[in-house]
VMD Tcl script that draws the C-alpha trace (Angstrom):
set ca {
  {16.47 16.70 188.58}
  {16.40 20.46 188.94}
  {12.98 20.39 190.56}
  {14.16 17.75 193.05}
  {17.13 19.92 194.07}
  {14.91 22.96 194.38}
  {12.47 21.03 196.57}
  {15.32 19.72 198.73}
  {16.78 23.18 199.32}
  {13.32 24.62 199.98}
  {12.67 22.00 202.64}
  {16.09 22.61 204.21}
  {15.55 26.38 204.20}
  {12.18 25.98 205.91}
  {13.67 23.67 208.53}
  {16.53 26.10 209.12}
  {14.10 28.98 209.46}
  {11.90 27.02 211.85}
  {14.98 26.03 213.84}
  {16.05 29.68 214.02}
  {12.63 30.75 215.25}
  {12.61 28.04 217.92}
  {16.09 29.08 219.01}
  {15.01 32.73 219.21}
  {12.04 31.89 221.43}
  {14.18 29.65 223.63}
  {16.64 32.51 224.17}
  {13.77 34.95 224.74}
  {12.20 32.61 227.29}
  {15.55 32.21 229.05}
  {16.05 35.99 229.20}
  {12.53 36.50 230.58}
  {13.11 33.80 233.20}
  {16.43 35.33 234.27}
  {14.85 38.79 234.51}
  {11.94 37.40 236.51}
  {14.14 35.55 239.00}
  {16.55 38.50 239.30}
  {13.74 40.99 239.92}
  {12.20 38.67 242.50}
  {15.50 38.29 244.35}
  {16.09 42.05 244.22}
  {12.61 42.72 245.56}
  {13.14 40.32 248.47}
  {16.55 41.90 249.19}
  {14.94 45.34 249.34}
  {12.74 44.05 252.15}
  {15.76 44.71 254.39}
  {18.23 46.72 252.25}
  {17.48 50.14 250.77}
  {17.71 50.28 246.96}
  {21.29 51.22 245.91}
  {19.89 53.48 243.19}
  {16.69 53.90 241.18}
  {16.04 54.80 237.57}
  {14.36 58.01 238.74}
  {17.46 58.97 240.72}
  {19.69 58.22 237.73}
  {17.34 60.32 235.60}
  {17.81 63.24 237.96}
  {21.56 62.80 237.97}
  {21.98 62.59 234.20}
  {19.30 65.22 233.66}
  {21.52 67.81 235.32}
  {19.68 68.05 238.65}
  {22.23 66.11 240.64}
  {21.55 63.41 243.19}
  {21.10 64.40 246.83}
  {19.90 61.66 249.16}
  {20.53 60.29 252.62}
  {18.69 57.13 253.57}
  {17.58 57.08 257.20}
  {16.03 54.47 259.44}
  {12.24 54.48 259.63}
  {12.37 55.32 263.33}
  {14.37 58.46 262.46}
  {11.56 59.87 260.35}
  {9.06 62.07 262.15}
  {5.59 60.61 262.54}
  {4.41 63.95 261.13}
  {5.95 63.07 257.77}
  {4.32 59.64 257.66}
  {0.96 61.08 258.64}
  {1.29 63.84 256.04}
  {2.12 61.30 253.32}
  {-0.96 59.22 254.10}
  {-3.18 62.29 254.44}
  {-2.01 63.69 251.11}
  {-1.22 60.74 248.89}
  {-3.23 57.72 250.00}
  {-5.68 57.80 252.89}
  {-6.70 54.22 252.15}
  {-3.10 53.02 252.48}
  {-3.67 51.14 255.77}
  {-6.69 49.33 254.29}
  {-5.96 48.33 250.70}
  {-3.82 45.58 249.22}
  {-2.01 47.96 246.93}
  {-4.97 49.14 244.86}
  {-7.94 51.24 245.89}
  {-10.71 49.10 244.42}
  {-10.53 46.43 247.13}
  {-10.19 48.92 249.95}
  {-13.40 50.62 248.84}
  {-15.31 47.42 249.74}
  {-14.23 47.56 253.37}
  {-15.89 49.42 256.16}
  {-13.95 52.58 256.84}
  {-16.04 53.76 259.77}
  {-15.52 51.12 262.44}
  {-14.48 51.83 266.03}
  {-11.66 54.37 266.32}
  {-11.65 54.88 262.53}
  {-11.84 58.18 260.71}
  {-13.45 58.77 257.33}
  {-10.90 58.51 254.52}
  {-10.76 59.42 250.88}
  {-9.06 57.59 247.98}
  {-5.41 58.14 247.14}
  {-4.68 61.60 245.82}
  {-8.18 61.99 244.46}
  {-7.76 58.90 242.27}
  {-3.98 58.90 241.73}
  {-1.63 55.97 242.31}
  {-1.49 54.54 245.80}
  {1.65 54.85 247.92}
  {2.33 51.18 247.17}
  {2.12 51.79 243.41}
  {4.32 54.87 243.67}
  {6.89 52.90 245.65}
  {6.93 50.06 243.11}
  {7.27 52.55 240.26}
  {10.07 54.48 241.94}
  {12.12 51.49 243.02}
  {11.73 49.03 240.14}
  {10.47 50.96 237.12}
  {10.60 54.40 235.54}
  {8.69 57.68 235.52}
  {7.12 59.47 232.60}
  {3.88 59.62 230.66}
  {2.88 58.85 227.09}
  {3.33 55.34 225.72}
  {5.83 54.46 228.46}
  {3.08 54.87 231.03}
  {0.99 52.15 229.40}
  {3.96 49.81 228.96}
  {4.68 50.25 232.68}
  {1.20 49.26 233.88}
  {1.63 45.46 233.85}
  {5.00 45.36 235.69}
  {3.73 48.07 238.06}
  {0.82 45.83 239.02}
  {3.21 42.89 239.48}
  {5.70 44.75 241.69}
  {2.97 46.50 243.68}
  {1.32 43.21 244.57}
  {4.63 41.59 245.49}
  {5.77 44.35 247.84}
  {2.37 44.28 249.52}
  {2.78 40.56 250.10}
  {6.44 40.56 251.15}
  {7.29 43.98 252.62}
  {4.30 45.07 254.66}
  {2.93 48.59 255.11}
  {5.64 50.00 257.35}
  {8.44 48.87 255.04}
  {6.61 50.24 252.00}
  {6.25 53.60 253.72}
  {9.89 53.43 254.82}
  {11.18 52.91 251.28}
  {8.70 55.40 249.82}
  {9.88 58.22 252.08}
  {13.53 57.39 251.41}
  {13.48 57.19 247.61}
  {10.77 59.53 246.32}
  {11.84 62.80 244.70}
  {11.05 65.82 246.88}
  {12.71 68.55 244.86}
  {14.93 68.81 241.78}
  {17.56 66.12 242.37}
  {16.52 65.77 246.03}
  {15.49 62.25 246.97}
  {14.11 61.14 250.30}
  {12.81 62.96 253.32}
  {16.17 63.37 255.07}
  {17.77 65.16 252.10}
  {14.64 67.31 251.71}
  {14.54 68.16 255.42}
  {18.20 69.20 255.41}
  {17.77 71.21 252.21}
  {14.64 73.13 253.16}
  {14.72 73.38 256.95}
  {18.33 72.50 257.92}
  {17.28 69.81 260.37}
  {16.96 66.04 260.54}
  {13.78 64.40 259.30}
  {12.97 63.15 262.78}
  {12.62 66.76 263.99}
  {10.19 68.05 261.36}
  {7.09 69.78 262.66}
  {3.61 69.10 261.32}
  {3.68 72.21 259.14}
  {7.17 71.47 257.78}
  {6.25 67.86 257.01}
  {3.09 69.00 255.22}
  {5.05 71.57 253.19}
  {7.49 68.95 251.92}
  {4.79 66.41 251.09}
  {2.82 69.16 249.34}
  {5.45 69.29 246.58}
  {4.26 65.88 245.36}
  {3.57 64.74 242.70}
  {5.52 67.40 240.80}
  {8.49 68.42 242.98}
  {10.26 70.24 240.17}
  {7.34 72.60 239.67}
  {5.81 72.70 243.17}
  {8.73 74.20 245.07}
  {8.97 74.15 248.86}
  {11.58 76.92 249.14}
  {10.65 79.39 247.81}
  {7.10 78.20 248.43}
  {5.04 77.98 245.26}
  {1.36 78.90 245.27}
  {0.45 75.24 244.80}
  {2.45 74.14 247.86}
  {1.00 77.01 249.92}
  {-2.52 75.85 249.10}
  {-1.85 72.12 249.39}
  {0.02 72.09 252.68}
  {-2.83 73.80 254.53}
  {-5.24 71.22 253.13}
  {-2.86 68.39 254.09}
  {-2.71 69.65 257.67}
  {-6.50 69.58 257.86}
  {-6.48 65.97 256.65}
  {-3.73 65.10 259.16}
  {-5.99 66.35 261.95}
  {-8.80 64.19 260.59}
  {-6.67 61.02 260.53}
  {-4.86 61.59 263.83}
  {-5.61 58.78 266.25}
  {-6.92 56.30 263.66}
  {-5.75 52.91 264.94}
  {-4.65 51.58 261.52}
  {-2.82 54.79 260.67}
  {-1.14 54.84 264.06}
  {0.11 51.28 263.56}
  {2.03 52.47 260.49}
  {3.34 55.84 261.64}
  {4.24 55.09 265.26}
  {7.86 55.25 266.38}
  {9.37 53.78 269.58}
}
mol new
graphics top color blue
foreach p $ca { graphics top sphere $p radius 0.5 }
foreach p [lrange $ca 0 end-1] q [lrange $ca 1 end] { graphics top cylinder $p $q radius 0.2 }
display resetview
């Protein structure tokens, strides 16, 4: 009798446990599905609307650096800034689908093309940096490896749905360009007291030269790293000037 009761309760406990596990995975699947759909809708929305806020911007705000930003229309950003960004951060940007390995298979020396080098000497492409800044988080260590899969996902999606000009638009409006300074308009006002559309080649190169470490590579006062990098960026800008694919991205009416 006792053994029968024990067996009965054991079977019931196992069924209850199995039911609990199934319920947990159903809830987990539902949460993942909701997150997936929400992120997809948000990504599509950002095709036309600038991100209200990013985790990087919140990190600057709560980290004591403040939050200075002023989103501007793509046509109100100097072509010098766009050219400097490509020259410094990702010369294969017009060619690749978000990642350098496919762009390397293409011919980079066709008619009206200039010789290009990979993004930042092997760093993330502009598309990857945009995806990371808008949808994910910064940082190194274990968080960097956790971020890789969603970074790949978001990078591929913005390449498919946004297009190069929109990616560059969002990139230049959200990326940190000084402690608590986000976007080219806020940086232009802070460092040179003018609108981003009026930046000269040298000024644009100086601001872009603070990447990828704008807290350490200061524009004003100019750090040694920025002083060295901006001269190199200007040389690369001269090299890319007139490239038909680059011009298609940086041109303004």
